[in-house]
N, C-alpha and C positions, 0 to 999 in steps of 0.2 A: 473481374476475370470471368464470371458467369454473364455479366451484362454484354460481354464484348460475343459471348458464346449466341447470345439469343438475338443480337444484332446481325451475325453471319448468318443464321439459320432464317430469318424473318423473309417473307416473300413479298411483302408489300412495302417494305421500307424502301426510300431512296438515300436516306444519309444514315452512316453506322451509327448505333446509339452507344456510346462508351461512357461508362460511369465509374466511379470509384467506388470503392466499399468506405462506409465512414467508421471513424473510430478507430480501434487499435487493430482491427482486421481487414485494413484496406489494402489492395492491391493493384497495381499498375500495370497491368495487361505485359507481364515480362515475357508471354509468348510472340508478340509482336516484335519486341525490341530484339528478342535473341532471333528471331527469324530474319531480320534485316541484315544483311552484311554491310552494308554501309555504317549502319548504326554501331552493330559491333565492333568495328574496325577502330572506332573513335576511343581514344583514351587507354586508360591501362585496363588489361582484363580483370573481370572480377573473380575473387574465389568462389570457387564450388562449394557446393554443402560438403560433400565428402573431403574435401581439403579442408575444410575449416574444422571439422569434426575430427579428422586425423591430426590435424595441428595441436588441438586441445589434448588430444592424448598424448600425442608425442612431448608437450611441453611439460604436462603434469609429470609423465615418467621421466623426462629429464631432469626436472626439478628435485624429484625425489632420489635421485643417482647423484646428483651434484655433491661433491666433496669440497670443503675448504680446506686449503692447506693449513696444517697444524702451526699453531703461534708457539712463542717463545714459554707463555704462561701454562699452557696445556703440557707442553714437552716436560717442563719442570727445570729448564736451563735458565730463564729469566730471573730477575731480581723480584717480580711480582708472583713467583710461583708460590711462596708462602701464603700470601694473601688469597690468591684465586684459591688453594684447595681448603683454607679457612670458609669460605663462601659456600662451598660445596658445588654440587652440580648445576649448570645451566638447565632450567626447568624450560625455558623457550624453545629449547631444540630437542632434538630426539636422540635419545640415549645412544651412544656409540656402542659399537660390537664389543669393545674391553669392558664397558660398564655393565652391559646386558650380560656379559660372561660371569659378571662379579655375583649375581644374584642367585638366588635359588633357583632350580629347575622350573617350579610351577609359578613362582613369580614371571620367571623370564617367559616361559611360556605365555603367561597371561598378559605381559606387556607386548609381546610380538604380536599375539592375536588382534589387541586393541589397536596397534598401530598398523595392521593390515587392513581392519575395517575401515580406520581413518581414511587411508590412502584410496579406499575402494569408494568411500563415498565422496572424497575431493573430487576424484575424477569423475565421477558420476555429476557432481555439481558444474566441474567445469565443463564438461559437454554440455550440460542443460545450457550455461551461459551462453555458449560459443553458438548453438542452434538459435537461441533467442537473439544474439545481435546478428545473425546472419539474414534471418527473416526480416528483422526490422531495417537492417541495411540495405536490403533488395526489395522492401515495401512487399512482402509476399504475406497474403492473409492466410488466417487458419486453414479456412476452408482450401483452399489452393494448398498449402502443405499437405494437409491431410489425403486430398485427391491424387497428389504426387504418390504419395505412400500407397494409395489403393491401386494405383495403375501399375507401380513397381511389383506388388504383392500379387496382382492378378497376371502379369508377365511371367513372374517367376514360378508361380504353379501351373503355367499354360493354359490358364483361362484367356484365350487369345479373342475371343468375342467381348468379353467384358473390357479387355484392354483398348479393341477397336472403338467401341462405343464409346470410352471415355475420352479417347485421346482425338478422336474423329473431329469433333465441333473445333478443336483447339488447332488442326491440320488444316482444315479448312479456313478458318481465320489468319492463318498464317500465308498461307497461299493467296487470298484476296488481297493481303495487304502488301505482297510482293509483286501482286499483278499477275501471276501464275494462272491463276482461275478468277473468275468475274462475278461480281454479287449477280443476282438475278435482273435487276433493273438494267445495268449496264450491257450484260448479256443479250437482253432483248433488243436494246439499242443497235446491237451488231447485228444481230440477225435481222433488223429491218433496213440495214445498210445506212443509219445515218451517221454511225460511227465506225471508225477502223479498228481494229484487234488492238495495235500498238497504242491508239488514243485511248483506246478503253482501260488498256492496263495501266497507263499513265495516271488516268484520272482515279482508278483505284488505289494506287500507291498513294496519291496526294490524300485522296479522301481518309485514307486509316492514318497517315503521317498528320494531317489536321485533327483529326478527332483524338490522335493521343498527346498531341500538345495542348489541347483545350483540357484534357482531362489533367495533364501534369499541372496545369495554371490552376484548376480548379481546386486541387488537391493540395498545392501550395498555399493557396488563400484560405483554405478551411484549416491547415495546420497553424497558419498564423493568427487567424479567429480563435481559435482554442488556447492558443498560448496567452493571448490577449484576456481572454476569459479567464482564465486559469489565475493571471496575475491580478486581476480586478477582483475576483472573488477571495484569493489570498489576501489582499489589502484590505477587503469589506472583513472577513474574520478577525483579522489582527484589531481593526478599529473596535468591531464589536467587543472582543476579548478584552482589550484594555479600558473601555469605558465601563462595563460591567464589574470587573477589576476595581476599578475606582471607585465606584458605589458600594461595593462590598466593602473596602477598606473604611470608609466614611461611616459604615453603619457599625463596624467593629468598634470604633472609637466611642460611638454613642449608646451602643448597647452590650453592656457587660455579659449578658448571657447568649451573646450569639455564637460562640463556640458549641454550645450544647443544640441551637438550632441548626446550625449548618446543615447537617446531613438532612435535615426534614425540609430545609429549604430547597436543597438540591433536589430532592425527590418533585415536591410541589414547582420546580422549575421545567421538568421536563412534561408534566400535566399540564401546564398553561401553553407550554409549546405546541402539543397535540392540540390543544383546544383552538389557539390563534394561529397557528402556523410558523415557521420559522421566522426569524426577526427579518423585518423590511428594511430597516434603517437601526443606527445607532440607537437614536432614542427609544424604538420600540424596543431594544434590546432591553434597554435599562428598564422600562414600563413592564416587561414580563418579569424581571428580577424583582420587581418591586411587589407585584402582586402575588410571587410565590412568598416573598418574605413576609405579607400581610396575613396570607393563609397559614403559615406556620405559627405565627403570632397567636392566630385565633385558636388554633389546637393546643397549644401550650398553655392559654389561658383556661382552658376548659379542664385541665389535668393539673392547675396549679392551685391551691386553695387560698382563699381571699383572707388576708391578715386583719387580726381582731385588735382594735383599738385598745389600749392599756393606760391606766392612769400614770403620770409620770412620776408623783410621790404619793407612796402608800399612804393610806387614811387609817387612824385606828378608831376614829369616831364611831363607826357602826358596831365595830366589836364590844365597845363599852357599853352602847346603848341597846344592845341585845338582851333580853330578860335571863337573868341569873349569871349574867357575866360579872366577873371582878375588875372593879375597876384598875386602872393601870396604878402600880405604887408608886408612891410621891417621895418617901423618904427611903433612906438605907434599911431603917426598923421594918417598914413595910414589906419591900423586897427580900428581907430575911425571913419574915413569916411567912412569906408567900412561898419561898422556895421550901423551907421546914415543912408547910402542909402537903406540897405536893409530893415531897418524898414519904410524908407517912400514908397518903393514899396510894402511891405506886408499891408501898410494902405490903 
């Protein structure tokens, strides 16, 4: 919409430049569309912003006041009344007035306060969602919505200068799109006698209609391209996730200590991504994971002591060969005498 404003005020351009905002904040020159009676009469009338908001408030209020007819189990007249009583109250629904009356005064007041706050925030969320849906459905950018609020605030406080300065460019754009006034280039043609007033007005209407159609086509192409890019990116991400997960599962089977290394591997993974950039392919993603795993193994090796070799069968040769060492007993008598000697030495 801002680009349309620039195109209407430029004095040297012969064609209007109508561009669309990109991204989520795009707008489609709703001023031109609303100003044209021929286009406004086509199709069903769109819901206004105020109507959408009020509908949301009414719907939420009506939702809170609706009451379902009592069932047999609730009144206690049906055969299932005993079973329902054993189950207790239905916590998925708000308490009934009878149930609230059975509580203590403090408990009842707390519950009523919580329900009031819940209903208030539910209404706020509903209004916010309704506003968002309205802006998206009518392709109104955030800047255009903010400008509308600023103009309404200026009008409300009686700041007519700010209101006129804000709304003036859009009024000029609408009058040129309807052929009521002429752009500078067409006005000059009329003054020079090269074109009649009616022909210039018709040309001005056709010019803005063509620019608006081109803008809508460009916007539709952009939306389609964004959707395709999003789908491609999603598929690429899923392929990377599946490949890395398969590699990690294979490592778990061969490395019994991977559970202790997993957190370290993930920390190194992000470090490798920062160094090498995001994965460019499925193979590159697996290489990044392998590099992170290698770095984690290097860290664990530094803090894990090297195992020492031990003899598979203990030998008594060295003990018997030491100076002053008593040879191993060979008979039961020698073993008994050795034990008796050790008992006397301890005594």
